[in-house]
VEXLO-215263 format. One record per residue (C-alpha): residue in three letters; x, y, z. Coordinates in steps of 0.05 Angstrom, whole numbers, plus 32768, in hexadecimal, padded with zeros to 4 digits. Example, Ala and Ser with C-alpha at 12.3 -4.5 7.8 and 13.67 -1.06 7.14 Angstrom:
2
ALA80F67FA6809C SER81117FEB808F 
//
This chain:
513
UNK84F482C285F3 UNK84B982E185CE UNK84BB82D58583 UNK847F82E48558 UNK846F829C8557 UNK842782AD8568 UNK841B82D08527 UNK8401828C8511 UNK83F08269854F UNK83BA82368542 UNK83758252854F UNK8367820F8571 UNK8392822585AC UNK8356824C85C0 UNK832E820C85C7 UNK836381EC85F2 UNK836C82278620 UNK8322822F8629 UNK831D81EA8646 UNK835B81F5866F UNK83418234868D UNK82FE8217869F UNK832281E086C1 UNK8344821386EF UNK8307823C8703 UNK856E836A83ED UNK856C833D83B3 UNK852A8324839A UNK850B82E38381 UNK84DE82E08344 UNK849482DD834E UNK848682BD8308 UNK84808272830B UNK84AB825082D8 UNK849D820882E3 UNK846381DE82FF UNK845D81948301 UNK842581948336 UNK83F68157833E UNK83CE81398374 UNK83DA80F28390 UNK83A280D283B8 UNK83BB80B183F8 UNK83A78097843C UNK839880C98471 UNK83D080D284A2 UNK83A280DD84DC UNK837380AE8501 UNK832C80B084E7 UNK82F280B7851B UNK82B180908514 UNK828880AA84DA UNK82C280BE84AF UNK82DA80908477 UNK831A809A8450 UNK830880A48406 UNK82C080B58414 UNK82B380F08442 UNK82FC80FF844E UNK832F80FD8416 UNK837B81028421 UNK83B9810583F7 UNK83F4812F83E1 UNK83FA816A83B0 UNK843D8160838E UNK845C81A48379 UNK84A181BF8367 UNK84C981D683A2 UNK84E8820F837B UNK84B6822E834A UNK84EC82538327 UNK851482148315 UNK84F981E882DD UNK852281AF82F9 UNK850D81B78341 UNK8504817F836F UNK84BB81758386 UNK849D817883CA UNK845D815883E5 UNK842581808408 UNK83F4815C8433 UNK83AC81688425 UNK836C81508448 UNK8327815F842D UNK82E981578458 UNK82A9814E8430 UNK826F81788448 UNK8234814F8466 UNK8202817C8441 UNK81D1815A8411 UNK81DE819483E1 UNK8229819D83E0 UNK824681DD83C1 UNK827681D48387 UNK82A9820483A5 UNK82D081EC83E1 UNK82EF82158419 UNK833A8210841A UNK8355821B8462 UNK839682438465 UNK83B9823F84A7 UNK83E1827284CC UNK842A827584DF UNK844F827884B1 UNK845C822F84BF UNK841F821B84E2 UNK840381D384D6 UNK83B881C984C8 UNK83A6818284BA UNK83C1816384FA UNK839E81968524 UNK835C81A38501 UNK834A815F84E4 UNK833A81428529 UNK83108180853B UNK82E8817484FD UNK82DC812A850C UNK82CA81388554 UNK829A816F853D UNK82BE81A58567 UNK82C381C38522 UNK828081B68500 UNK828281B484B5 UNK823781C084AD UNK822F81FA84DB UNK8272821D84D2 UNK8280820F8488 UNK8239820A846B UNK823581D98431 UNK827D81E0841B UNK82B281AA841E UNK82EF81BF8446 UNK833781B4842E UNK837181B6845D UNK83B681BC843F UNK83F481BB8466 UNK841D81F28446 UNK846181E1842C UNK849381CF8465 UNK845B81C58497 UNK8433819084B9 UNK842F814F8491 UNK844E816D8455 UNK84918155843C UNK84C8816C8447 UNK84B98187848D UNK84DB81C884A1 UNK84D281BA84EB UNK850A81D08519 UNK850E81A18555 UNK855081C18567 UNK852C82028576 UNK84EE81E38595 UNK851A81BD85C7 UNK853E81FC85DA UNK84FD822385E4 UNK84E081EA860F UNK851E81E9863B UNK852D8233863E UNK85528246867D UNK852C82828699 UNK856B829486C0 UNK858D82A9867F UNK858982F1866C UNK855C83038631 UNK859A830D8605 UNK85B482C88618 UNK856F82A7860A UNK856C82C785C6 UNK85B482B085B6 UNK85A4826A85CC UNK8564826685A2 UNK858682868565 UNK85BF82548569 UNK858A821C8567 UNK8568823C852B UNK85AE823F8506 UNK85B681F58513 UNK857181E984F5 UNK8581821384B9 UNK85C281ED84AC UNK85A081A984B4 UNK856781BC8484 UNK859681DA8450 UNK85C681A08454 UNK858D816F8447 UNK858081938405 UNK854481BD8417 UNK854581FE83F1 UNK852C822D8428 UNK8524826A83F9 UNK84EC824383D6 UNK84C082458414 UNK849B8287840A UNK845482A2840B UNK845282A683C0 UNK8467825E83BA UNK8430824B83EA UNK83FE827283C0 UNK8417824E8381 UNK840C820D83A6 UNK83C4822083B6 UNK83BA8232836C UNK83D581ED8359 UNK83A981CA838C UNK836981E9836C UNK838081D28328 UNK8395818D833E UNK83518180835F UNK832D819C8323 UNK830681D38346 UNK82EB820C831E UNK82E3823A835D UNK82F8823783A5 UNK82EF826183E3 UNK832C8273840F UNK832A8278845A UNK836A82938476 UNK837B82A084BF UNK83B882CA84D5 UNK83F282BD84A8 UNK83BE8295847E UNK83A082D9846C UNK83E282F1844F UNK83E282B08426 UNK839A82BB8411 UNK83A9830183FB UNK83E382E783D1 UNK83B682B583AF UNK838582ED83A0 UNK83BE83158381 UNK83E282E0835A UNK83AD82AB834A UNK836882CC8350 UNK834582A88316 UNK8328826D833F UNK831982928381 UNK82CE829D838F UNK82D682BD83D4 UNK830882C9840C UNK830382CF8458 UNK833C82F3847A UNK833B82E384C3 UNK836E830D84EC UNK838E832E84B1 UNK83D88336849D UNK83D983688465 UNK8410835D8431 UNK842983A5843A UNK8432839E8486 UNK8475838E84AA UNK8463836684E7 UNK84A9836D8504 UNK849D83B8850B UNK845283B7851C UNK845983828555 UNK846D83B4858A UNK843183E48580 UNK840483A58578 UNK8418838C85BB UNK841183D085DE UNK83CC83D785BF UNK83B1839585D8 UNK83CC839F861E UNK83A783E18620 UNK836783C38606 UNK836983938641 UNK837A83C58675 UNK834883FA865D UNK831283C48652 UNK831783AD8699 UNK831883F586B6 UNK82D98405868C UNK82B483C686A7 UNK829B83D886ED UNK829C83908706 UNK82E3838586EA UNK82FC83C78705 UNK82E183B98749 UNK83008375874D UNK834083858729 UNK834F83D08732 UNK838F83EE8715 UNK839983AF86E9 UNK83D183CE86C1 UNK83FA83E18700 UNK83F0839C871E UNK8405837986DE UNK844783A086D9 UNK845283958723 UNK844A834B8715 UNK847F835186DC UNK84AF8375870A UNK84A783448744 UNK84AE83078718 UNK84EC832186F6 UNK850B832A873B UNK84F082E78755 UNK84D782B7871F UNK849F82878731 UNK84A6823C8729 UNK846C820F8713 UNK845D81D186EA UNK843C81D286A5 UNK8429819E8674 UNK843281978628 UNK83ED81898611 UNK8403816185D5 UNK8436813285F9 UNK841C8139863F UNK846481428656 UNK846C816E8693 UNK849E81A78696 UNK84B681D486CD UNK84AF821E86BE UNK84D4825686DF UNK84A6829086CE UNK84CA82D486CA UNK84A5831686C3 UNK84B9831B8679 UNK849D82D6866E UNK845C82E88690 UNK845783238662 UNK845E82F48627 UNK842A82C68645 UNK83F78300864A UNK840383148602 UNK83FC82CC85E9 UNK83BB82C18610 UNK839882F685E5 UNK839982C485AA UNK8364829A85D0 UNK832282BF85D2 UNK830582938609 UNK833D82A18638 UNK833B82EF8634 UNK830682F5866B UNK833482D3869D UNK837182FF8692 UNK8363833486C8 UNK835782FD86FB UNK839982DB86E4 UNK83C0831C86EE UNK83A683258734 UNK83B082DB8746 UNK83F982E08732 UNK83FE831C875E UNK83E882EE8798 UNK841882B88784 UNK83E3828C8762 UNK83FF826E8720 UNK83C9823C8711 UNK83B0826186D2 UNK83F8826C86B6 UNK8409822386C3 UNK83CD82108698 UNK83DB82418661 UNK8427823B865C UNK842981F6863D UNK83F781FF8604 UNK8416824385F3 UNK8460823A85FB UNK846A81EF85F2 UNK844781ED85AF UNK846F81CC8578 UNK843E81D0853F UNK846482098519 UNK849981F584E6 UNK84CC822984F8 UNK84F2821D84B9 UNK84B682348490 UNK84AB826D84C3 UNK84F0828B84B9 UNK84F3827F846F UNK84B682AC8469 UNK84C682DB84A1 UNK850D82E98489 UNK84FD82F1843F UNK84BC83188446 UNK84C0833F8487 UNK8506834784A5 UNK852683518460 UNK84FF83928458 UNK850E83AE849E UNK854C83C584C3 UNK856183BE850C UNK8556840A8511 UNK850F840184F8 UNK850283CE8530 UNK852483F68564 UNK84FA84338552 UNK84BA840B854E UNK84CC83E98590 UNK84C2842A85B5 UNK8478841B85B3 UNK848383E085E2 UNK846E83EF862A UNK84AA840B8650 UNK84A983D48683 UNK84B6839D8651 UNK84D483C38617 UNK851D83AC861E UNK850983648623 UNK84D8836585E9 UNK8508838985BD UNK853F835785CA UNK8514832085AF UNK84FD83488573 UNK854283618560 UNK855983178563 UNK8535830C8522 UNK856E832C84FC UNK85A782FB850F UNK857782C28501 UNK856982DC84BC UNK85B482E884AD UNK85BD829E84BD UNK857F82888496 UNK859C82AB8458 UNK856082AC842A UNK855882E583F8 UNK8521831983FE UNK84E2830E83D5 UNK84CF833F83A0 UNK84BD838483BA UNK847B837E8395 UNK8462834A83C5 UNK8460837F83F8 UNK842D83A883D0 UNK83E583AC83E6 UNK83BB837583C6 UNK838883948397 UNK834C8367838A UNK83008367837D UNK82F883208398 UNK82C3832083CC UNK82E783208410 UNK82D0831C8457 UNK82FE833E8489 UNK82F8832784D3 UNK831F8349850B UNK831F833F8556 UNK8322837A858A UNK8353835385B5 UNK837F833A857C UNK83C683428594 UNK83EC833D8553 UNK83BC834E8519 UNK839583888534 UNK835583A28515 UNK837C83D784ED UNK839D83A084C6 UNK835A838B84A9 UNK834983D18498 UNK838C83DA8475 UNK8383839C844A UNK833C83AE843A UNK835083F2841C UNK836483CF83DB UNK832E839983DC UNK82F483B983B9 UNK82C2838483CB UNK82D283798414 UNK82A783798454 UNK82C883868498 UNK82AF836E84DC UNK82CE837C851F UNK82BB834D8559 UNK82BF836685A2 UNK82E0833985D7 UNK8302831285A1 UNK834B83008599 UNK837282E2855F UNK834A82B7852E UNK830482D48533 UNK82DC829D8510 UNK82E682548525 UNK82ED82558571 UNK82C682948585 UNK829C828E85C2 UNK826582B28599 UNK82418293855F UNK824182D7853B UNK828082CF8512 UNK8266828B84F8 UNK822482AA84E6 UNK824782E084BD UNK827782AF849A UNK8240827F8486 UNK821782B7846A UNK825382D18442 UNK8264828C8427 UNK821A82848410 UNK821E82C583E8 UNK826282EA83E9 UNK8243832083BB UNK8219833C83F5 UNK8232835A8435 UNK821F832A846E UNK81F0834284A6 UNK821E835684E0 UNK81E683698510 UNK81F88330853E UNK823783568553 UNK820C8385857C UNK81F9834D85A8 UNK8241833B85B7 UNK825C835885F7 UNK82A1836D860F UNK82C483388637 UNK829E831D8673 UNK82D9832286A1 UNK82DA82EE86D7 
//
């Protein structure tokens, strides 16, 4: 079933899918920290180093040790994994870039460190002369304890598509309840895993590493975290990049239906407005919903592969699952041009593209679901009602509305079982700041639409907004155009001046295949 897992899907999925596609041609908690015993412990990197990277020289690893519960002076401590890649520049800047991953619950070091070492992410061209610091947020990645939920991941991987949507949600929710009980029994205080706690961790990291100023880059949920750092701990922040923004005042559980409807329409109208696409794929919207109806009546069977384990799975693709697949592919900018062709190929019984996409999108296990639901339940669901969701759900396209609403409404029983208190209402207020901020948005972003960036920027007095055509979720790192990188590097060089965005005029709408 569709959950908003992809709020924080790793932007590196776009890189994987690009190569795959080419191959196929209400209580509250305090927000005042009462205790801190944070310090940094240098350690050996937990990932293999490529040629040219030397532990302790141009890559530095270790753990930030912080209190689990920042409101308890006697709290146990937790360990957050940190990896710093030193810039190759001969004139390094004194202020590093701290990379804040999406999710909530997304890992960063395990996924991005190999890309830096293989130069698929290039430190010099994409981050200028700044060191880059990756931190696995509390409960995620290499950090300890881990809030992974293998119980839930196993169920998702093995979901029986013959079950009804209600039965699938019940099965997955039961798995999440088992995960909650295991984590709580082990002594983990799930109510301590919040955005504010993450922000305090970032603040402690800056102090423990003795930086006077830092720059923040946040993507997806990482923008929500960056905004909280700007609000609560602004004193050492030189600049901020918000890439695919989640404003503090937005409730994703009620905005998701209109976001999905919007991005579908962007694709259908975009193809219709393109003479070549319209000629090859006329009436794309009607064909898509005919695919959905046909597959719901007669699911298709194919093989897909988990790109991390190389394990092969058999998929019975229903129409509802195909709708989820289309939604999820908008995260990957490089795949968007192939979507009309995919819809028409499915009409003809050709599932080569879905078989390539399904594994990377739906078999991903990088998210720590315990962290996801600790944040989701305390900061989003706690301030919404089932009626709010039902009302908002009317924005879903009629053909998939019932199915999508079943998944979205399933958040409420999960959160009742998760049993974490709501955060303070003040954390939902707009973030007001004069810190120089660059706001990046993608035209085809399925979950953080361009209006999100505009909403956040209303109270950021020194912000610059840029909208990129033909771009999905995560506009910066894996865009097929160099334009976003050009703008980010300019901004990092001098955040007090608006970057030159003239390169956007040279970007085109998707070159549909």
